[in-house]
C-alpha positions as CSV (number, residue, x, y, z in Angstrom):
1,X,10.9,-14.4,32.8
2,X,12.9,-16.0,35.5
3,X,13.5,-14.3,38.6
4,X,17.1,-14.3,38.8
5,X,17.0,-11.7,35.7
6,X,15.3,-8.1,35.8
7,X,15.1,-4.9,33.8
8,X,16.9,-1.9,35.7
9,X,16.7,1.9,35.2
10,X,19.5,3.7,33.3
11,X,19.3,7.0,34.9
12,X,22.2,8.4,32.4
13,X,24.9,7.9,30.5
14,X,27.7,9.9,33.0
15,X,30.1,7.5,34.4
16,X,28.9,7.8,38.2
17,X,25.2,6.9,36.7
18,X,26.6,4.1,34.7
19,X,28.2,2.8,37.7
20,X,24.8,1.9,39.1
21,X,23.8,-0.1,36.9
22,X,24.8,-3.9,36.9
23,X,26.6,-5.7,34.3
24,X,23.9,-6.0,31.6
25,X,23.4,-8.0,28.3
26,X,20.9,-5.6,26.9
27,X,20.2,-1.8,26.9
28,X,17.0,-0.7,25.6
29,X,16.0,2.7,24.5
30,X,12.3,3.5,25.7
31,X,10.6,5.5,22.8
32,X,7.8,4.1,23.5
33,X,8.2,0.9,25.9
34,X,6.8,-2.2,23.6
35,X,6.4,-5.5,23.7
36,X,8.9,-6.1,20.5
37,X,11.5,-4.4,22.7
38,X,11.5,-6.5,25.5
39,X,11.2,-9.6,24.0
40,X,13.8,-9.1,21.8
41,X,16.2,-8.2,24.5
42,X,15.3,-11.3,26.6
43,X,15.0,-13.7,23.5
44,X,18.2,-12.8,21.6
45,X,20.0,-13.5,25.2
46,X,18.2,-17.0,25.8
47,X,21.8,-18.3,25.9
48,X,22.4,-16.9,28.8
49,X,19.1,-16.6,30.6
50,X,17.7,-19.8,31.8
51,X,14.0,-19.7,30.3
52,X,13.4,-23.7,30.8
53,X,9.7,-24.1,31.2
54,X,8.8,-20.6,31.4
55,X,6.3,-18.8,29.0
56,X,9.3,-17.0,27.4
57,X,10.6,-20.5,26.6
58,X,7.5,-21.4,24.9
59,X,7.3,-18.6,22.9
60,X,10.8,-19.2,22.0
61,X,10.2,-22.5,20.7
62,X,7.1,-22.0,19.0
63,X,8.5,-19.1,17.0
64,X,11.9,-20.3,16.4
65,X,11.5,-21.5,12.7
66,X,8.9,-19.0,12.0
67,X,9.7,-16.0,9.2
68,X,10.0,-12.5,11.0
69,X,6.1,-11.7,9.6
70,X,5.1,-15.3,11.1
71,X,6.6,-14.5,14.2
72,X,5.2,-11.0,14.7
73,X,1.6,-12.3,14.0
74,X,2.2,-15.1,16.6
75,X,3.2,-12.7,19.0
76,X,0.7,-10.4,18.6
77,X,-1.8,-12.7,19.5
78,X,0.0,-14.3,22.3
79,X,-1.4,-13.8,25.9
80,X,2.0,-14.5,27.4
81,X,3.4,-11.5,25.7
82,X,0.9,-9.1,27.0
83,X,1.2,-10.4,30.5
84,X,4.8,-10.0,30.4
85,X,4.8,-6.3,29.5
86,X,2.1,-5.9,31.8
87,X,4.1,-7.0,34.7
88,X,7.0,-5.0,33.8
89,X,4.7,-2.1,33.4
90,X,3.3,-2.1,36.8
91,X,6.4,-0.8,38.2
92,X,4.3,2.7,38.0
93,X,4.0,3.6,34.4
94,X,2.8,7.4,35.8
95,X,6.4,7.7,37.0
96,X,8.9,6.8,34.0
97,X,11.7,9.2,34.7
98,X,14.1,7.8,32.3
99,X,14.6,6.4,28.6
100,X,16.9,3.7,29.0
101,X,16.8,0.0,30.8
102,X,19.0,-2.6,31.2
103,X,18.4,-6.1,31.1
104,X,20.8,-7.7,33.8
105,X,20.9,-10.5,36.8
106,X,19.0,-9.5,39.7
107,X,20.5,-8.9,42.9
């Protein structure tokens, strides 16, 4: 994913906690974190996120005309999908103290 975009924690739905979240284009409820949720939030906003030349752009291009079943099968066996999820989970997977994340422009 382009460095200009990032997932950030949403610590709660109280106004003061939501004020800590930058304007977001997607919010994901994490039960549990899956590659499907991460990809869904990014690829459904491809018109807002410059993906040209990235692994996610290649995923979008190659699966765009597939049926949902064909797309799921292609994504299941795609090494780039696994890498994207691994990179996200390197944030300290033992200390996930939240259940919401937001996709927003990085600061």
